[in-house]
C-alpha positions as CSV (number, residue, x, y, z in Angstrom):
1,X,-7.2,25.1,-3.3
2,X,-5.5,22.6,-1.1
3,X,-9.5,21.3,-0.5
4,X,-10.4,20.7,-4.0
5,X,-7.0,18.9,-4.9
6,X,-7.7,16.7,-1.9
7,X,-11.7,16.2,-3.2
8,X,-10.3,15.5,-6.8
9,X,-7.5,12.8,-5.4
10,X,-10.3,11.5,-3.8
11,X,-12.3,11.1,-6.9
12,X,-9.8,10.0,-8.5
13,X,-9.6,6.9,-6.4
14,X,-12.9,6.2,-6.2
15,X,-12.8,6.0,-10.2
16,X,-9.9,3.2,-10.1
17,X,-11.7,1.3,-7.4
18,X,-14.6,1.3,-9.4
19,X,-12.3,0.5,-13.1
20,X,-10.6,-2.2,-10.6
21,X,-14.4,-4.1,-9.7
22,X,-16.1,-3.6,-13.9
23,X,-13.2,-5.0,-15.2
24,X,-13.5,-7.9,-12.6
25,X,-17.2,-8.4,-13.5
26,X,-16.8,-8.4,-17.5
27,X,-13.8,-11.2,-16.8
28,X,-16.5,-13.1,-15.0
29,X,-19.7,-12.5,-17.8
30,X,-17.0,-13.5,-20.3
31,X,-16.2,-16.5,-18.0
32,X,-20.3,-16.9,-17.8
33,X,-20.7,-17.0,-22.3
34,X,-18.3,-19.5,-22.4
35,X,-14.9,-17.4,-23.9
36,X,-11.9,-19.1,-23.1
37,X,-10.3,-16.8,-20.3
38,X,-6.8,-18.4,-18.8
39,X,-7.9,-19.9,-15.3
40,X,-5.3,-18.2,-13.5
41,X,-6.7,-14.7,-14.2
42,X,-9.6,-15.1,-12.5
43,X,-7.9,-17.2,-9.3
44,X,-7.7,-16.2,-5.6
45,X,-3.9,-15.6,-5.8
46,X,-4.5,-12.9,-8.8
47,X,-7.1,-11.0,-6.9
48,X,-4.7,-11.1,-4.3
49,X,-2.1,-9.3,-5.9
50,X,-4.1,-6.6,-7.5
51,X,-5.6,-5.8,-4.6
52,X,-2.0,-5.2,-2.6
53,X,-1.3,-3.3,-5.5
54,X,-4.1,-1.3,-5.9
55,X,-3.8,-0.3,-1.7
56,X,0.2,0.3,-2.4
57,X,-1.1,2.9,-5.4
58,X,-3.1,4.4,-3.0
59,X,-1.0,4.6,-0.7
60,X,2.1,5.6,-3.1
61,X,4.0,2.4,-2.4
62,X,5.0,3.4,1.1
63,X,6.0,0.4,3.1
64,X,3.5,-1.5,4.4
65,X,0.5,-4.7,4.4
66,X,0.3,-4.6,0.9
67,X,4.0,-5.5,0.1
68,X,2.7,-8.8,1.6
69,X,-0.6,-9.2,-0.4
70,X,1.6,-8.5,-3.8
71,X,4.1,-11.1,-2.8
72,X,1.9,-14.0,-1.3
73,X,-0.2,-13.1,-4.6
74,X,2.5,-12.9,-7.2
75,X,4.2,-16.0,-6.1
76,X,1.1,-17.9,-6.8
77,X,0.3,-16.8,-9.9
78,X,3.7,-17.4,-11.1
79,X,3.3,-20.9,-10.1
80,X,0.7,-20.7,-12.1
81,X,1.3,-19.5,-15.4
82,X,5.4,-21.0,-15.4
83,X,6.1,-23.7,-17.3
84,X,8.5,-25.4,-14.3
85,X,8.4,-25.3,-10.8
86,X,9.3,-22.9,-8.8
87,X,8.3,-24.1,-5.3
88,X,12.3,-25.1,-5.0
89,X,13.5,-21.2,-5.4
90,X,10.4,-19.8,-3.6
91,X,11.9,-19.9,0.0
92,X,15.0,-18.1,-1.1
93,X,13.7,-15.5,-3.7
94,X,11.1,-14.8,-1.0
95,X,14.6,-14.6,1.4
96,X,16.0,-12.8,-1.5
97,X,13.7,-9.8,-1.7
98,X,13.1,-9.1,2.3
99,X,17.0,-8.6,2.2
100,X,16.8,-6.0,-0.3
101,X,13.8,-4.4,1.1
102,X,15.6,-4.6,4.5
103,X,18.8,-2.8,2.9
104,X,17.0,-0.5,1.2
105,X,13.9,0.7,3.4
106,X,14.1,4.3,4.1
107,X,15.7,5.5,7.4
108,X,13.6,6.4,10.1
109,X,15.1,9.8,11.9
110,X,14.4,10.5,15.1
111,X,14.4,14.0,16.7
112,X,15.0,14.9,20.2
113,X,14.3,18.7,21.0
114,X,15.9,19.5,24.4
115,X,13.1,21.2,26.3
116,X,15.4,22.4,28.8
117,X,15.9,26.0,27.9
118,X,12.0,26.8,27.7
119,X,11.8,26.9,31.6
120,X,10.6,30.2,32.8
121,X,8.8,31.5,35.7
122,X,5.6,32.5,35.3
123,X,5.3,36.0,37.2
124,X,1.4,36.2,37.8
125,X,1.7,39.8,39.9
126,X,2.5,41.4,36.4
127,X,-0.7,39.9,34.8
128,X,-2.5,41.3,37.7
129,X,-1.3,44.9,37.1
130,X,-1.8,44.6,33.1
131,X,-5.4,44.2,34.0
132,X,-6.3,46.6,36.1
């Protein structure tokens, strides 16, 4: 049953990746037909934002490199979408976000097991007598 769930989860990930690629291809096709699509929707920073979100989703949003991709993509996307200049606030917002992440990130627990009680002498004479 466990193997079936792992294969089913893998299939769902492939379907999500395929839908992502189809949606991007459809937007490029619509742009080729002359349908007006916002210019920031097909830019590198929006694709970086979506790729980071997809990687984060696949890894259950555990901390990792996808956070950097989402931050960079969202900063540049917001600069294109908003009607005022956020460049004066970018550094402050990044530092505040980093501070919130550091405060609330999950703690790694360090485990230590004392093996000093496990050392026992091995008596090979008893094993030889048991085999005879």
